[in-house]
C-alpha positions as CSV (number, residue, x, y, z in Angstrom):
1,X,-0.9,-6.9,-19.1
2,X,-3.5,-8.0,-16.5
3,X,-4.3,-11.4,-15.1
4,X,-7.4,-12.9,-13.5
5,X,-8.0,-13.0,-9.8
6,X,-7.4,-16.7,-9.6
7,X,-4.0,-16.3,-11.2
8,X,-3.2,-13.4,-8.9
9,X,-4.1,-15.6,-5.9
10,X,-1.7,-18.3,-7.2
11,X,1.1,-15.7,-7.4
12,X,0.5,-14.7,-3.8
13,X,0.4,-18.3,-2.7
14,X,3.6,-19.1,-4.5
15,X,5.2,-16.2,-2.7
16,X,4.1,-17.5,0.7
17,X,1.2,-15.1,1.2
18,X,-1.8,-17.0,2.7
19,X,-4.9,-17.1,0.5
20,X,-8.1,-19.2,0.8
21,X,-8.2,-22.4,-1.1
22,X,-10.0,-22.3,-4.4
23,X,-10.8,-24.0,-7.7
24,X,-11.7,-22.6,-11.2
25,X,-14.5,-23.9,-13.3
26,X,-15.8,-23.3,-16.8
27,X,-19.1,-25.2,-16.6
28,X,-22.0,-25.1,-14.1
29,X,-21.8,-28.9,-13.6
30,X,-18.3,-28.5,-12.2
31,X,-19.4,-26.1,-9.4
32,X,-20.5,-28.7,-6.8
33,X,-17.2,-30.6,-6.9
34,X,-15.3,-27.3,-6.8
35,X,-17.3,-26.2,-3.7
36,X,-16.6,-29.5,-1.9
37,X,-12.9,-29.3,-2.8
38,X,-12.5,-25.6,-1.8
39,X,-14.2,-25.9,1.5
40,X,-12.8,-29.3,2.4
41,X,-16.2,-30.8,2.7
42,X,-15.4,-33.5,0.2
43,X,-12.7,-34.9,2.4
44,X,-15.0,-35.2,5.4
45,X,-17.9,-36.6,3.4
46,X,-19.9,-33.4,4.1
47,X,-22.5,-32.0,1.8
48,X,-22.4,-28.4,2.7
49,X,-22.9,-25.8,5.4
50,X,-19.4,-24.3,5.0
51,X,-19.1,-20.8,3.4
52,X,-17.7,-20.4,-0.1
53,X,-17.7,-17.7,-2.7
54,X,-18.4,-17.9,-6.4
55,X,-16.7,-15.1,-8.4
56,X,-16.7,-14.2,-12.1
57,X,-13.3,-14.0,-13.6
58,X,-13.3,-11.0,-15.8
59,X,-11.1,-8.0,-16.2
60,X,-13.6,-5.5,-14.9
61,X,-14.6,-4.2,-11.5
62,X,-18.0,-3.9,-9.9
63,X,-18.6,-7.7,-9.9
64,X,-20.3,-7.7,-6.5
65,X,-22.9,-5.0,-7.3
66,X,-23.6,-6.7,-10.7
67,X,-24.4,-10.0,-8.9
68,X,-21.3,-11.8,-10.1
69,X,-19.8,-12.5,-6.7
70,X,-22.0,-14.7,-4.5
71,X,-21.7,-16.4,-1.1
72,X,-22.9,-20.0,-1.0
73,X,-23.2,-22.7,1.6
74,X,-23.9,-25.8,-0.4
75,X,-23.0,-27.6,-3.7
76,X,-26.5,-26.8,-4.9
77,X,-26.2,-23.1,-4.3
78,X,-22.8,-23.1,-6.0
79,X,-24.3,-24.8,-9.0
80,X,-27.2,-22.4,-9.2
81,X,-25.0,-19.3,-9.0
82,X,-22.5,-20.7,-11.5
83,X,-25.3,-21.4,-14.0
84,X,-26.4,-17.7,-13.7
85,X,-23.0,-16.2,-14.1
86,X,-21.9,-18.4,-17.0
87,X,-25.2,-17.9,-18.7
88,X,-25.4,-14.1,-18.5
89,X,-23.3,-11.2,-19.5
90,X,-21.9,-9.1,-16.6
91,X,-22.8,-5.4,-16.7
92,X,-21.2,-2.9,-14.4
93,X,-19.9,0.7,-14.7
94,X,-16.5,-0.7,-15.8
95,X,-17.8,-2.9,-18.6
96,X,-19.0,-1.9,-22.1
97,X,-22.8,-1.2,-22.3
98,X,-23.4,-4.7,-23.7
99,X,-21.6,-6.3,-20.8
100,X,-18.9,-8.9,-20.7
101,X,-19.2,-12.6,-21.3
102,X,-18.1,-14.7,-18.3
103,X,-16.1,-17.8,-19.3
104,X,-14.5,-18.8,-16.0
105,X,-15.4,-18.7,-12.3
106,X,-13.4,-19.0,-9.1
107,X,-15.0,-21.1,-6.4
108,X,-13.1,-20.4,-3.2
109,X,-13.4,-21.1,0.5
110,X,-15.1,-18.3,2.4
111,X,-13.3,-16.4,5.1
112,X,-14.9,-15.0,8.2
113,X,-13.7,-11.5,8.9
114,X,-13.2,-10.3,12.4
115,X,-15.3,-7.4,13.7
116,X,-13.4,-4.2,14.2
117,X,-13.7,-2.3,17.5
118,X,-15.9,0.7,16.9
119,X,-17.8,-1.0,14.0
120,X,-17.1,-2.5,10.7
121,X,-14.8,-5.3,9.7
122,X,-11.1,-5.8,9.9
123,X,-10.4,-5.2,6.2
124,X,-7.2,-3.4,4.9
125,X,-5.7,-2.2,1.7
126,X,-2.2,-3.0,0.6
127,X,-0.4,-2.4,-2.7
128,X,3.0,-1.7,-4.3
129,X,3.3,0.5,-7.3
130,X,5.7,2.9,-9.1
131,X,5.7,6.5,-8.0
132,X,7.0,8.3,-11.1
133,X,7.5,11.6,-9.3
134,X,9.7,10.0,-6.7
135,X,11.2,7.5,-9.2
136,X,10.8,4.8,-6.6
137,X,8.6,1.9,-5.9
138,X,6.1,2.8,-3.1
139,X,4.2,0.7,-0.6
140,X,0.6,2.1,-0.3
141,X,-1.5,0.9,2.7
142,X,-4.7,1.8,4.4
143,X,-6.7,0.6,7.4
144,X,-9.8,1.0,5.2
145,X,-9.9,-1.8,2.6
146,X,-12.6,-3.5,0.7
147,X,-13.7,-0.2,-0.9
148,X,-12.6,2.1,-3.7
149,X,-9.2,3.3,-2.5
150,X,-9.4,6.4,-4.7
151,X,-12.5,7.4,-2.7
152,X,-10.7,6.9,0.6
153,X,-7.8,8.9,-0.7
154,X,-10.1,11.7,-1.8
155,X,-12.3,11.9,1.3
156,X,-9.7,11.0,4.0
157,X,-6.2,11.4,2.6
158,X,-4.7,11.0,6.1
159,X,-5.9,7.3,6.0
160,X,-3.4,6.5,3.2
161,X,0.1,5.5,4.2
162,X,2.9,5.7,1.6
163,X,6.3,4.3,2.2
164,X,9.0,4.6,-0.6
165,X,11.0,1.5,-1.0
166,X,14.8,1.3,-1.0
167,X,16.0,0.7,-4.6
168,X,18.2,-2.1,-3.6
169,X,17.1,-3.3,-0.2
170,X,13.3,-3.0,-0.9
171,X,11.0,-2.9,2.1
172,X,13.0,-3.3,5.3
173,X,11.6,-5.1,8.3
174,X,11.4,-2.0,10.6
175,X,9.6,0.0,7.9
176,X,7.0,-2.8,7.4
177,X,6.5,-3.0,11.2
178,X,6.0,0.8,11.4
179,X,3.4,0.6,8.6
180,X,1.7,-2.5,10.2
181,X,1.3,-0.6,13.6
182,X,0.0,2.5,11.8
183,X,-2.6,0.4,10.1
184,X,-3.8,-1.0,13.4
185,X,-2.4,-4.5,13.5
186,X,-1.8,-5.8,17.0
187,X,-0.1,-8.6,18.8
188,X,0.8,-11.6,16.6
189,X,-1.0,-9.9,13.7
190,X,1.9,-7.6,13.3
191,X,4.5,-10.2,12.3
192,X,2.0,-11.7,9.9
193,X,1.3,-8.3,8.3
194,X,5.0,-7.6,8.0
195,X,5.6,-10.9,6.2
196,X,2.8,-10.1,3.8
197,X,4.2,-6.7,3.0
198,X,7.7,-7.8,2.5
199,X,6.7,-10.7,0.3
200,X,4.4,-8.5,-1.8
201,X,7.2,-5.9,-2.3
202,X,9.6,-8.7,-3.4
203,X,7.0,-10.2,-5.7
204,X,6.5,-6.8,-7.3
205,X,10.1,-6.5,-8.3
206,X,10.6,-10.2,-9.2
207,X,7.7,-10.2,-11.6
208,X,8.2,-6.7,-13.1
209,X,4.8,-5.5,-12.0
210,X,3.4,-2.0,-12.5
211,X,0.8,-2.8,-9.7
212,X,0.6,-5.5,-7.1
213,X,-2.6,-5.0,-5.0
214,X,-4.3,-6.9,-2.2
215,X,-7.8,-5.6,-1.4
216,X,-8.9,-6.6,1.0
217,X,-6.3,-8.0,3.3
218,X,-8.3,-9.3,6.3
219,X,-8.0,-10.5,9.8
220,X,-10.0,-13.6,10.7
221,X,-11.6,-14.2,14.1
222,X,-9.2,-15.8,16.7
223,X,-8.9,-19.5,16.7
224,X,-6.6,-22.2,18.3
225,X,-4.0,-21.9,15.6
226,X,-4.1,-18.1,15.4
227,X,-5.0,-16.7,18.8
228,X,-5.0,-13.1,17.4
229,X,-6.6,-14.1,14.1
230,X,-5.0,-14.9,10.8
231,X,-3.9,-12.2,8.3
232,X,-5.3,-13.4,4.9
233,X,-5.4,-12.0,1.4
234,X,-8.8,-12.7,-0.1
235,X,-8.6,-10.6,-3.4
236,X,-5.7,-9.4,-5.5
237,X,-4.9,-7.6,-8.7
238,X,-1.7,-7.5,-10.7
239,X,-0.6,-5.4,-13.7
240,X,2.7,-6.1,-15.4
241,X,5.1,-4.0,-17.4
242,X,5.0,-5.3,-21.0
243,X,8.5,-4.1,-21.6
244,X,9.7,-7.0,-19.4
245,X,7.5,-9.6,-21.1
246,X,10.6,-11.5,-22.3
247,X,11.5,-12.3,-18.7
248,X,8.1,-13.8,-17.9
249,X,7.0,-16.1,-20.6
250,X,5.0,-18.2,-18.2
251,X,2.8,-15.2,-17.2
252,X,2.3,-14.0,-20.8
253,X,1.5,-17.5,-22.0
254,X,-1.3,-17.7,-19.5
255,X,-2.8,-14.3,-20.4
256,X,-6.4,-14.4,-21.4
257,X,-6.5,-12.8,-24.8
258,X,-10.3,-13.0,-24.9
259,X,-10.4,-10.3,-22.1
260,X,-8.4,-7.9,-24.2
261,X,-9.6,-5.5,-26.9
262,X,-9.2,-7.6,-30.2
263,X,-7.8,-4.6,-32.1
264,X,-5.2,-4.0,-29.4
265,X,-4.2,-7.7,-29.4
266,X,-4.0,-7.6,-33.2
267,X,-1.9,-4.4,-33.1
268,X,0.5,-5.9,-30.6
269,X,1.1,-8.9,-32.8
270,X,2.0,-6.5,-35.7
271,X,4.4,-4.5,-33.5
272,X,2.2,-1.5,-33.3
273,X,1.1,0.6,-30.3
274,X,-2.7,0.9,-30.4
275,X,-5.2,2.0,-27.8
276,X,-8.9,2.1,-28.6
277,X,-10.8,5.2,-27.6
278,X,-14.5,6.4,-27.9
279,X,-14.3,8.9,-30.7
280,X,-14.9,8.9,-34.4
281,X,-11.6,10.1,-35.9
282,X,-8.9,7.4,-36.4
283,X,-5.3,8.5,-36.0
284,X,-2.2,7.1,-37.6
285,X,0.9,8.8,-36.3
286,X,4.6,8.0,-35.8
287,X,5.8,8.8,-32.3
288,X,3.9,8.8,-29.0
289,X,4.4,12.5,-28.3
290,X,3.2,13.4,-31.8
291,X,0.2,11.1,-31.4
292,X,-0.8,12.9,-28.1
293,X,-0.5,16.2,-29.8
294,X,-2.6,15.0,-32.7
295,X,-5.3,13.8,-30.4
296,X,-5.2,17.1,-28.6
297,X,-5.6,19.2,-31.8
298,X,-8.5,17.0,-33.0
299,X,-10.3,17.8,-29.7
300,X,-9.4,21.5,-30.0
301,X,-11.2,21.6,-33.4
302,X,-14.3,19.8,-32.0
303,X,-13.5,16.2,-32.9
304,X,-13.0,13.1,-30.8
305,X,-10.1,10.6,-31.5
306,X,-11.1,7.0,-32.1
307,X,-7.7,5.6,-31.2
308,X,-4.1,6.2,-30.3
309,X,-2.0,4.4,-33.0
310,X,1.8,4.9,-33.1
311,X,3.5,3.0,-35.9
312,X,6.9,3.9,-34.5
313,X,10.0,5.0,-36.3
314,X,10.8,2.0,-38.4
315,X,7.5,0.5,-39.5
316,X,7.4,-1.4,-42.8
317,X,4.8,-0.9,-45.6
318,X,3.1,-4.1,-44.3
319,X,2.8,-2.7,-40.8
320,X,1.4,0.5,-42.1
321,X,-1.1,-1.4,-44.1
322,X,-2.1,-3.5,-41.1
323,X,-2.5,-0.3,-39.1
324,X,-5.0,1.0,-41.6
325,X,-6.9,-2.4,-41.4
326,X,-7.1,-2.1,-37.7
327,X,-8.3,1.5,-37.8
328,X,-10.9,1.0,-40.5
329,X,-12.2,-2.2,-38.8
330,X,-13.6,0.1,-36.0
331,X,-17.2,0.8,-37.0
332,X,-17.1,4.1,-35.0
333,X,-14.4,5.5,-37.2
334,X,-15.9,8.1,-39.5
335,X,-12.6,9.6,-40.7
336,X,-8.9,9.1,-40.6
337,X,-6.1,11.6,-39.9
338,X,-2.5,10.5,-40.9
339,X,0.1,12.8,-39.3
340,X,3.7,11.8,-40.1
341,X,6.9,13.7,-39.3
342,X,9.5,11.8,-41.1
343,X,12.8,11.1,-39.3
344,X,13.7,7.5,-39.2
345,X,10.3,6.8,-40.5
346,X,10.2,7.8,-44.2
347,X,7.2,9.6,-45.6
348,X,7.3,7.5,-48.8
349,X,6.9,4.3,-46.7
350,X,3.8,5.8,-45.1
351,X,2.5,7.0,-48.5
352,X,2.9,3.5,-50.1
353,X,1.2,2.0,-47.0
354,X,-1.8,4.3,-47.6
355,X,-1.9,3.2,-51.3
356,X,-1.7,-0.5,-50.3
357,X,-4.4,-0.1,-47.8
358,X,-6.6,1.6,-50.4
359,X,-6.2,-1.3,-52.7
360,X,-6.5,-4.1,-50.1
361,X,-9.0,-2.6,-47.7
362,X,-10.6,0.4,-49.4
363,X,-11.2,3.9,-48.0
364,X,-14.9,4.7,-47.6
365,X,-14.4,7.4,-45.0
366,X,-12.6,10.7,-45.4
367,X,-8.8,10.6,-45.2
368,X,-6.6,13.6,-44.4
369,X,-2.9,13.2,-44.8
370,X,-0.2,15.5,-43.4
371,X,3.4,14.6,-44.3
372,X,6.6,16.4,-43.4
373,X,10.3,15.3,-43.1
374,X,12.4,12.6,-44.7
375,X,11.4,11.8,-48.3
376,X,8.3,14.0,-48.0
377,X,8.4,15.0,-51.7
378,X,8.6,11.3,-52.8
379,X,5.7,10.5,-50.4
380,X,3.5,13.4,-51.8
381,X,4.2,12.2,-55.3
382,X,3.1,8.7,-54.5
383,X,-0.2,10.0,-53.1
384,X,-0.7,12.4,-55.9
385,X,-0.3,9.6,-58.5
386,X,-2.8,7.4,-56.5
387,X,-5.4,10.1,-56.1
388,X,-7.8,8.3,-58.4
389,X,-7.7,5.2,-56.2
390,X,-8.3,7.2,-53.0
391,X,-11.1,9.7,-53.8
392,X,-11.8,10.4,-50.1
393,X,-8.2,11.7,-49.5
394,X,-7.2,15.3,-48.8
395,X,-3.8,16.7,-48.3
396,X,-3.1,19.1,-45.4
397,X,-0.4,21.8,-45.3
398,X,0.1,21.5,-41.5
399,X,-1.3,19.9,-38.4
400,X,-3.9,22.5,-37.7
401,X,-5.1,22.4,-41.3
402,X,-5.2,18.6,-41.1
403,X,-7.3,18.7,-37.9
404,X,-9.8,21.3,-39.3
405,X,-10.2,19.3,-42.5
406,X,-10.8,15.9,-40.9
407,X,-13.2,17.3,-38.3
408,X,-15.2,19.2,-41.0
409,X,-15.3,16.0,-43.2
410,X,-16.6,13.9,-40.3
411,X,-19.2,16.5,-39.4
412,X,-20.4,16.7,-43.0
């Protein structure tokens, strides 16, 4: 699961990591008041002049280049930019071609970023994630933040610092200090950076994250309160392990379902594992490994899978029927391949689900079915008896035969 930036900022703030003040809005006429509140201008009776940022809250990157992150210095400018963002769809390389509707904005106080000796700004990258090869949580840091970290890793891998975390003790103080010094923090900045790293590492574990990222982490120019500048998080991203959802009802209750693929949301509610893809052949399979093999063999025979759909080992007829509804609702789906190896999942349950879907939904696209395993003869008998109700159905002798048949049917 993902959350919006404003929610990520709140998690950081609750953990004691400093972030700029901000407000969220859903209408342009709320922007002026949000600007005054975020910048503190309202308390002093001011009308503007202070820097603020208006940012679209969508689950997609590329907001700045798309014109959906804007710096403003007055309530009027904030209102103007809010009207544009809420009245237009955001299009970037990370959105669908038609763009994404923007329903919420973050209006936050702007933060001056100190100049870096030698050029550029004092922007850093900081994240905690799981390294599956090491089987450890890992702190990832770089002196070069505010840009695509994958690009930095590709062009200058030496600029990426990785520190595996102790499974019990987490990120220890001396380790965080070594990383902070390697990143270029100096003087009083070091203790601030150490605190941010340790709090982020703790938050990662407490909230069962798969990714906790601050990009950029900045240093502000020196001031009276912070003679060496303040270390401040001005953007954040969190992903969460859905297997731990039962421990974080507050987070999942606040999730924005409108930002998720509707089919994936529907499948999750039915207890199915579904991921939408870009191809034309729908897949209904039991078992993640078998689903991956099915997609591979479809591509081997010249087709493209339209989805990953795993009904699991104990799906009911109702779940199988719902799985077909989800697959067939995708207009890009020009054919369906059912590949079942019966173990706990029985072939006759799948077969009856196919028949139910034919009656309730109707198959207008080619359907190729390959069944093996538990109750396979009963399953084949059910399909044979229902052949008149499913004229587009073909039986396959094995997986390769199934892939050839569905790819040929879609091509035809």
